[in-house]
N, C-alpha and C positions, 0 to 999 in steps of 0.2 A: 671049709679048709682054712686053717689059720695062716695069717701072713707072717713071714719072718721079718720083723722089724728090729733094726739095731737102735739102741738108745745111746745117746752121747752125753757126757757130763758137761757141766757148765764151763769148765776150763777148755775143753775141745771146741765147744761152740764159740767161745770168745776168740779163740785162735783162728777159727775158720772165718769169722767175720772180719777180723783184722787182715787176714791173708786176702780175702776177697776185696777189701778196700785197697790193698797194695797192688795186686796183680790183676784184679778183675774177677767177677763172680764166676764166669765160665771156666777160666783157667784154674781157679781155686777149687771148684767142685770136681773138676777132672783130675786134678792132682791128689785130692783127698779121697777120691773114689766114692763120692756121694752124688746123689742126683741134685740138680739145681733146685728142684722143689724142696729138698731137704734143707738147703741153705736159706731159702727165702720164704719158707713157711713158718709162721709164728708157732711157738709151742715149746 
């Protein structure tokens, strides 16, 4: 069974990191609708 993985562009990733630095990682991932592992996992 294939996993449904979303891919995000470098602009989205940069904005997500910036947001996490401003308001905290947990709030940022919750607001963006992504898992915390998605924000903090390299790749």
